[in-house]
C-alpha positions in Angstrom: -34.8 27.8 -12.3 -34.1 24.2 -13.3 -30.9 25.3 -15.1 -29.6 26.9 -11.9 -30.3 23.8 -9.9 -28.5 21.7 -12.6 -25.5 24.0 -12.6 -25.3 24.0 -8.8 -25.4 20.2 -8.6 -22.9 19.8 -11.3 -20.6 22.2 -9.6 -20.6 20.1 -6.4 -19.5 16.9 -8.0 -15.8 16.9 -7.8 -15.1 13.6 -6.2 -13.1 11.0 -8.1 -13.8 7.2 -7.9 -11.8 5.2 -5.4 -10.0 2.9 -8.0 -8.8 6.0 -9.9 -7.5 7.5 -6.6 -5.8 4.2 -5.7 -4.1 4.0 -9.1 -3.2 7.7 -9.0 -1.7 7.3 -5.5 0.3 4.3 -6.5 1.5 6.0 -9.6 2.4 9.2 -7.7 4.3 7.2 -5.0 6.2 5.3 -7.7 6.9 8.5 -9.5 8.2 10.2 -6.4 10.4 7.2 -5.6 11.8 6.9 -9.1 12.1 10.7 -9.4 14.1 10.8 -6.2 16.3 8.0 -7.3 16.8 9.5 -10.8 17.4 13.0 -9.3 20.0 11.5 -7.0 21.5 9.7 -10.0 21.8 12.9 -12.1 24.2 14.6 -9.7 27.9 14.2 -10.1 28.1 11.5 -7.5 24.5 10.6 -8.1 25.1 7.1 -9.4 27.1 6.2 -6.3 24.4 7.8 -4.1 21.6 5.9 -5.8 23.6 2.7 -5.4 24.3 3.5 -1.8 20.6 4.1 -1.2 19.7 0.8 -2.8 22.4 -1.0 -0.9 21.2 0.5 2.4 17.6 -0.5 1.7 18.5 -4.0 0.8 20.8 -4.3 3.8 18.0 -3.1 6.1 15.6 -5.7 4.6 18.2 -8.5 4.9 19.0 -7.5 8.5 15.3 -7.3 9.4 14.7 -10.7 7.8 17.7 -12.2 9.6 16.5 -10.9 13.0 12.9 -12.2 12.3 14.3 -15.6 11.2 16.4 -15.8 14.3 13.4 -15.1 16.4 11.4 -17.8 14.7 14.2 -20.3 15.0 14.5 -19.5 18.7 10.8 -20.0 19.1 11.0 -23.4 17.4 13.9 -24.3 19.7 11.8 -23.4 22.7 9.0 -25.6 21.5 11.1 -28.5 20.2 14.5 -28.2 22.0 15.9 -31.6 20.7 15.2 -30.7 17.0 18.4 -30.0 15.1 17.8 -26.9 13.0 20.1 -25.9 10.1 21.5 -22.4 10.5 21.3 -21.7 6.8 17.5 -21.7 7.0 17.4 -18.6 9.3 17.6 -16.0 6.4 15.0 -17.7 4.1 12.6 -18.0 7.0 13.0 -14.3 7.8 12.6 -13.2 4.2 9.4 -15.4 3.9 8.1 -13.8 7.1 8.6 -10.3 5.7 6.8 -11.3 2.5 4.0 -12.8 4.6 3.6 -9.6 6.6 3.6 -7.6 3.3 0.9 -9.8 1.8 -1.2 -9.6 4.9 -1.0 -5.8 4.8 -1.9 -5.8 1.1 -4.9 -8.0 1.7 -6.1 -5.8 4.5 -5.8 -2.8 2.3 -7.7 -4.6 -0.4 -10.5 -5.4 2.0 -10.6 -1.8 3.2 -10.8 -0.6 -0.5 -13.8 -2.9 -1.0 -15.5 -1.5 2.1 -14.9 2.1 0.8 -16.3 1.2 -2.6 -19.4 -0.4 -1.1 -20.0 2.6 1.2 -19.5 4.9 -1.9 -22.2 3.0 -3.8 -24.6 3.1 -0.9 -24.1 6.9 -0.6 -24.6 7.3 -4.4 -27.9 5.4 -4.2 -29.0 7.5 -1.3 -28.1 10.6 -3.2 -30.1 9.5 -6.3 -33.1 8.7 -4.1 -32.9 12.1 -2.5 -32.7 13.8 -5.9 -35.8 11.8 -7.1 -37.8 12.7 -3.9 -36.9 16.4 -4.2 -37.8 16.4 -7.9 -41.3 15.1 -7.1 -41.9 17.8 -4.4 
């Protein structure tokens, strides 16, 4: 009877730890991205398609950074209208704003991962306590 109980419990345990899933998800996403780029590069016009895709992505990021930079500069002009502001700082401000947004999102994801790990450990401890209580009954 104890062997059936052991087999049944071992059959249920199919969950993977969160750090493994996070690494696997990151690796899978990178693999899909690189696989898509390499698949596009292997066609007859694949090199130009991959280059066009990269150019489009970088153009989008530059345009987004430029718009964000313009918005920040306009906000500064509204607060301090008499301040002369160099126009060549618009793009660096926008790119730094994009990097800041990315870092905030990454730090929030890191905090969420820690919360999931803590909840996971609490659930494991509760499960162990339940196994010990059921073994004594």
